[in-house]
Backbone as XML, in Angstrom:
<?xml version="1.0"?>
<chain id="A" units="angstrom">
  <residue number="1" name="MET">
    <atom name="N" x="88.292" y="89.420" z="89.090"/>
    <atom name="CA" x="88.285" y="89.927" z="87.740"/>
    <atom name="C" x="89.709" y="89.850" z="87.192"/>
  </residue>
  <residue number="2" name="THR">
    <atom name="N" x="89.817" y="89.525" z="85.941"/>
    <atom name="CA" x="91.128" y="89.486" z="85.312"/>
    <atom name="C" x="91.332" y="90.745" z="84.488"/>
  </residue>
  <residue number="3" name="TYR">
    <atom name="N" x="92.574" y="91.048" z="84.213"/>
    <atom name="CA" x="92.878" y="92.277" z="83.493"/>
    <atom name="C" x="92.776" y="92.114" z="81.978"/>
  </residue>
  <residue number="4" name="ASP">
    <atom name="N" x="92.518" y="90.915" z="81.472"/>
    <atom name="CA" x="92.522" y="90.701" z="80.026"/>
    <atom name="C" x="91.373" y="91.424" z="79.311"/>
  </residue>
  <residue number="5" name="ARG">
    <atom name="N" x="90.336" y="91.830" z="80.024"/>
    <atom name="CA" x="89.222" y="92.549" z="79.399"/>
    <atom name="C" x="89.176" y="94.022" z="79.777"/>
  </residue>
  <residue number="6" name="LEU">
    <atom name="N" x="90.093" y="94.472" z="80.625"/>
    <atom name="CA" x="90.086" y="95.869" z="81.036"/>
    <atom name="C" x="90.696" y="96.753" z="79.958"/>
  </residue>
  <residue number="7" name="VAL">
    <atom name="N" x="90.162" y="97.975" z="79.855"/>
    <atom name="CA" x="90.679" y="98.954" z="78.904"/>
    <atom name="C" x="91.284" y="100.101" z="79.697"/>
  </residue>
  <residue number="8" name="CYS">
    <atom name="N" x="92.461" y="100.502" z="79.317"/>
    <atom name="CA" x="93.180" y="101.573" z="80.010"/>
    <atom name="C" x="92.530" y="102.922" z="79.724"/>
  </residue>
  <residue number="9" name="ALA">
    <atom name="N" x="92.327" y="103.736" z="80.754"/>
    <atom name="CA" x="91.764" y="105.076" z="80.574"/>
    <atom name="C" x="92.809" y="106.045" z="80.036"/>
  </residue>
  <residue number="10" name="ASN">
    <atom name="N" x="94.077" y="105.679" z="80.140"/>
    <atom name="CA" x="95.136" y="106.558" z="79.688"/>
    <atom name="C" x="95.371" y="106.454" z="78.179"/>
  </residue>
  <residue number="11" name="CYS">
    <atom name="N" x="95.422" y="105.223" z="77.636"/>
    <atom name="CA" x="95.740" y="105.054" z="76.213"/>
    <atom name="C" x="94.633" y="104.348" z="75.427"/>
  </residue>
  <residue number="12" name="ALA">
    <atom name="N" x="93.560" y="103.937" z="76.087"/>
    <atom name="CA" x="92.408" y="103.270" z="75.464"/>
    <atom name="C" x="92.765" y="101.937" z="74.810"/>
  </residue>
  <residue number="13" name="ALA">
    <atom name="N" x="93.836" y="101.319" z="75.255"/>
    <atom name="CA" x="94.233" y="99.994" z="74.768"/>
    <atom name="C" x="93.939" y="98.969" z="75.861"/>
  </residue>
  <residue number="14" name="PRO">
    <atom name="N" x="93.862" y="97.702" z="75.501"/>
    <atom name="CA" x="93.674" y="96.683" z="76.539"/>
    <atom name="C" x="94.850" y="96.692" z="77.536"/>
  </residue>
  <residue number="15" name="VAL">
    <atom name="N" x="94.531" y="96.591" z="78.802"/>
    <atom name="CA" x="95.565" y="96.607" z="79.842"/>
    <atom name="C" x="96.528" y="95.439" z="79.657"/>
  </residue>
  <residue number="16" name="ALA">
    <atom name="N" x="96.026" y="94.311" z="79.159"/>
    <atom name="CA" x="96.870" y="93.130" z="78.980"/>
    <atom name="C" x="98.022" y="93.380" z="78.013"/>
  </residue>
  <residue number="17" name="GLU">
    <atom name="N" x="97.863" y="94.315" z="77.092"/>
    <atom name="CA" x="98.941" y="94.617" z="76.138"/>
    <atom name="C" x="100.057" y="95.438" z="76.763"/>
  </residue>
  <residue number="18" name="GLY">
    <atom name="N" x="99.755" y="96.241" z="77.783"/>
    <atom name="CA" x="100.766" y="97.035" z="78.477"/>
    <atom name="C" x="101.435" y="98.068" z="77.603"/>
  </residue>
  <residue number="19" name="ARG">
    <atom name="N" x="100.668" y="98.827" z="76.853"/>
    <atom name="CA" x="101.247" y="99.812" z="75.929"/>
    <atom name="C" x="101.848" y="101.024" z="76.623"/>
  </residue>
  <residue number="20" name="CYS">
    <atom name="N" x="101.235" y="101.471" z="77.709"/>
    <atom name="CA" x="101.736" y="102.668" z="78.396"/>
    <atom name="C" x="102.145" y="102.311" z="79.824"/>
  </residue>
  <residue number="21" name="PRO">
    <atom name="N" x="102.814" y="103.224" z="80.526"/>
    <atom name="CA" x="103.235" y="102.945" z="81.905"/>
    <atom name="C" x="102.058" y="102.648" z="82.838"/>
  </residue>
  <residue number="22" name="VAL">
    <atom name="N" x="100.921" y="103.275" z="82.601"/>
    <atom name="CA" x="99.743" y="103.029" z="83.438"/>
    <atom name="C" x="99.259" y="101.594" z="83.236"/>
  </residue>
  <residue number="23" name="CYS">
    <atom name="N" x="99.213" y="101.147" z="81.981"/>
    <atom name="CA" x="98.817" y="99.762" z="81.690"/>
    <atom name="C" x="99.759" y="98.776" z="82.356"/>
  </residue>
  <residue number="24" name="ARG">
    <atom name="N" x="101.052" y="99.010" z="82.227"/>
    <atom name="CA" x="102.034" y="98.092" z="82.786"/>
    <atom name="C" x="101.942" y="98.038" z="84.310"/>
  </residue>
  <residue number="25" name="ALA">
    <atom name="N" x="101.716" y="99.189" z="84.940"/>
    <atom name="CA" x="101.591" y="99.226" z="86.403"/>
    <atom name="C" x="100.348" y="98.460" z="86.846"/>
  </residue>
  <residue number="26" name="ASN">
    <atom name="N" x="99.234" y="98.655" z="86.166"/>
    <atom name="CA" x="98.007" y="97.948" z="86.541"/>
    <atom name="C" x="98.107" y="96.459" z="86.240"/>
  </residue>
  <residue number="27" name="ARG">
    <atom name="N" x="98.744" y="96.109" z="85.150"/>
    <atom name="CA" x="98.924" y="94.693" z="84.826"/>
    <atom name="C" x="99.764" y="94.011" z="85.902"/>
  </residue>
  <residue number="28" name="GLU">
    <atom name="N" x="100.814" y="94.676" z="86.364"/>
    <atom name="CA" x="101.659" y="94.133" z="87.420"/>
    <atom name="C" x="100.882" y="94.005" z="88.728"/>
  </residue>
  <residue number="29" name="ARG">
    <atom name="N" x="100.039" y="94.988" z="89.015"/>
    <atom name="CA" x="99.258" y="94.967" z="90.251"/>
    <atom name="C" x="98.206" y="93.867" z="90.243"/>
  </residue>
  <residue number="30" name="LEU">
    <atom name="N" x="97.650" y="93.551" z="89.082"/>
    <atom name="CA" x="96.563" y="92.581" z="88.986"/>
    <atom name="C" x="97.035" y="91.141" z="88.820"/>
  </residue>
  <residue number="31" name="THR">
    <atom name="N" x="98.294" y="90.924" z="88.489"/>
    <atom name="CA" x="98.771" y="89.556" z="88.332"/>
    <atom name="C" x="99.053" y="88.958" z="89.704"/>
  </residue>
  <residue number="32" name="PRO">
    <atom name="N" x="98.782" y="87.679" z="89.881"/>
    <atom name="CA" x="99.029" y="87.051" z="91.175"/>
    <atom name="C" x="100.510" y="87.073" z="91.521"/>
  </residue>
  <residue number="33" name="GLN">
    <atom name="N" x="100.809" y="87.388" z="92.767"/>
    <atom name="CA" x="102.196" y="87.496" z="93.203"/>
    <atom name="C" x="102.653" y="86.294" z="94.016"/>
  </residue>
  <residue number="34" name="GLY">
    <atom name="N" x="101.782" y="85.330" z="94.237"/>
    <atom name="CA" x="102.147" y="84.162" z="95.033"/>
    <atom name="C" x="101.667" y="84.300" z="96.461"/>
  </residue>
  <residue number="35" name="PRO">
    <atom name="N" x="101.902" y="83.273" z="97.253"/>
    <atom name="CA" x="101.414" y="83.295" z="98.634"/>
    <atom name="C" x="102.194" y="84.300" z="99.487"/>
  </residue>
  <residue number="36" name="SER">
    <atom name="N" x="101.487" y="84.948" z="100.398"/>
    <atom name="CA" x="102.141" y="85.904" z="101.285"/>
    <atom name="C" x="102.786" y="85.165" z="102.450"/>
  </residue>
  <residue number="37" name="PRO">
    <atom name="N" x="103.778" y="85.759" z="103.074"/>
    <atom name="CA" x="104.417" y="85.116" z="104.228"/>
    <atom name="C" x="103.432" y="84.861" z="105.370"/>
  </residue>
  <residue number="38" name="ALA">
    <atom name="N" x="102.479" y="85.749" z="105.563"/>
    <atom name="CA" x="101.492" y="85.550" z="106.628"/>
    <atom name="C" x="100.635" y="84.325" z="106.346"/>
  </residue>
  <residue number="39" name="MET">
    <atom name="N" x="100.270" y="84.128" z="105.092"/>
    <atom name="CA" x="99.462" y="82.961" z="104.747"/>
    <atom name="C" x="100.267" y="81.673" z="104.945"/>
  </residue>
  <residue number="40" name="LEU">
    <atom name="N" x="101.530" y="81.681" z="104.575"/>
    <atom name="CA" x="102.377" y="80.505" z="104.769"/>
    <atom name="C" x="102.557" y="80.189" z="106.253"/>
  </residue>
  <residue number="41" name="LEU">
    <atom name="N" x="102.730" y="81.220" z="107.072"/>
    <atom name="CA" x="102.871" y="81.012" z="108.502"/>
    <atom name="C" x="101.581" y="80.436" z="109.100"/>
  </residue>
  <residue number="42" name="THR">
    <atom name="N" x="100.443" y="80.956" z="108.671"/>
    <atom name="CA" x="99.157" y="80.448" z="109.144"/>
    <atom name="C" x="98.966" y="78.988" z="108.760"/>
  </residue>
  <residue number="43" name="LEU">
    <atom name="N" x="99.321" y="78.634" z="107.547"/>
    <atom name="CA" x="99.212" y="77.240" z="107.119"/>
    <atom name="C" x="100.143" y="76.323" z="107.910"/>
  </residue>
  <residue number="44" name="ALA">
    <atom name="N" x="101.351" y="76.791" z="108.202"/>
    <atom name="CA" x="102.288" y="75.992" z="108.982"/>
    <atom name="C" x="101.765" y="75.770" z="110.402"/>
  </residue>
  <residue number="45" name="ILE">
    <atom name="N" x="101.205" y="76.814" z="111.009"/>
    <atom name="CA" x="100.645" y="76.679" z="112.360"/>
    <atom name="C" x="99.462" y="75.732" z="112.345"/>
  </residue>
  <residue number="46" name="ALA">
    <atom name="N" x="98.596" y="75.833" z="111.341"/>
    <atom name="CA" x="97.444" y="74.936" z="111.242"/>
    <atom name="C" x="97.896" y="73.490" z="111.062"/>
  </residue>
  <residue number="47" name="LEU">
    <atom name="N" x="98.930" y="73.279" z="110.277"/>
    <atom name="CA" x="99.456" y="71.927" z="110.076"/>
    <atom name="C" x="100.025" y="71.356" z="111.374"/>
  </residue>
  <residue number="48" name="LEU">
    <atom name="N" x="100.771" y="72.161" z="112.097"/>
    <atom name="CA" x="101.317" y="71.709" z="113.379"/>
    <atom name="C" x="100.208" y="71.417" z="114.384"/>
  </residue>
  <residue number="49" name="ALA">
    <atom name="N" x="99.169" y="72.228" z="114.400"/>
    <atom name="CA" x="98.045" y="71.987" z="115.307"/>
    <atom name="C" x="97.328" y="70.696" z="114.942"/>
  </residue>
  <residue number="50" name="ALA">
    <atom name="N" x="97.172" y="70.427" z="113.661"/>
    <atom name="CA" x="96.514" y="69.191" z="113.228"/>
    <atom name="C" x="97.353" y="67.972" z="113.608"/>
  </residue>
  <residue number="51" name="ILE">
    <atom name="N" x="98.655" y="68.068" z="113.460"/>
    <atom name="CA" x="99.534" y="66.958" z="113.832"/>
    <atom name="C" x="99.477" y="66.727" z="115.341"/>
  </residue>
  <residue number="52" name="ALA">
    <atom name="N" x="99.485" y="67.802" z="116.122"/>
    <atom name="CA" x="99.409" y="67.666" z="117.579"/>
    <atom name="C" x="98.076" y="67.057" z="117.993"/>
  </residue>
  <residue number="53" name="LEU">
    <atom name="N" x="96.987" y="67.487" z="117.368"/>
    <atom name="CA" x="95.666" y="66.931" z="117.683"/>
    <atom name="C" x="95.594" y="65.451" z="117.327"/>
  </residue>
  <residue number="54" name="LEU">
    <atom name="N" x="96.152" y="65.096" z="116.200"/>
    <atom name="CA" x="96.170" y="63.696" z="115.790"/>
    <atom name="C" x="96.986" y="62.844" z="116.773"/>
  </residue>
  <residue number="55" name="ALA">
    <atom name="N" x="98.089" y="63.364" z="117.261"/>
    <atom name="CA" x="98.909" y="62.635" z="118.233"/>
    <atom name="C" x="98.157" y="62.442" z="119.543"/>
  </residue>
  <residue number="56" name="VAL">
    <atom name="N" x="97.415" y="63.438" z="119.976"/>
    <atom name="CA" x="96.642" y="63.349" z="121.217"/>
    <atom name="C" x="95.526" y="62.335" z="121.072"/>
  </residue>
  <residue number="57" name="VAL">
    <atom name="N" x="94.854" y="62.325" z="119.939"/>
    <atom name="CA" x="93.744" y="61.411" z="119.711"/>
    <atom name="C" x="94.254" y="59.969" z="119.650"/>
  </residue>
  <residue number="58" name="ARG">
    <atom name="N" x="95.393" y="59.736" z="119.030"/>
    <atom name="CA" x="95.931" y="58.384" z="118.909"/>
    <atom name="C" x="96.397" y="57.808" z="120.242"/>
  </residue>
  <residue number="59" name="THR">
    <atom name="N" x="96.868" y="58.660" z="121.140"/>
    <atom name="CA" x="97.345" y="58.173" z="122.436"/>
    <atom name="C" x="96.205" y="57.940" z="123.417"/>
  </residue>
  <residue number="60" name="ALA">
    <atom name="N" x="95.068" y="58.513" z="123.155"/>
    <atom name="CA" x="93.929" y="58.373" z="124.094"/>
    <atom name="C" x="93.166" y="57.097" z="123.869"/>
  </residue>
</chain>
């Protein structure tokens, strides 16, 4: 769900406008923050495993 249709219970304005501190806090919480370090580490390990598997298959 995106915050563009949510209405703040504190000020009754759309959360996307960020009129009050509650709106701004929820807008910040709902916006994507980017990939987490754990996800990046998992992707790096998966990539290394795929490269190792490919090397084993090519030598066999």
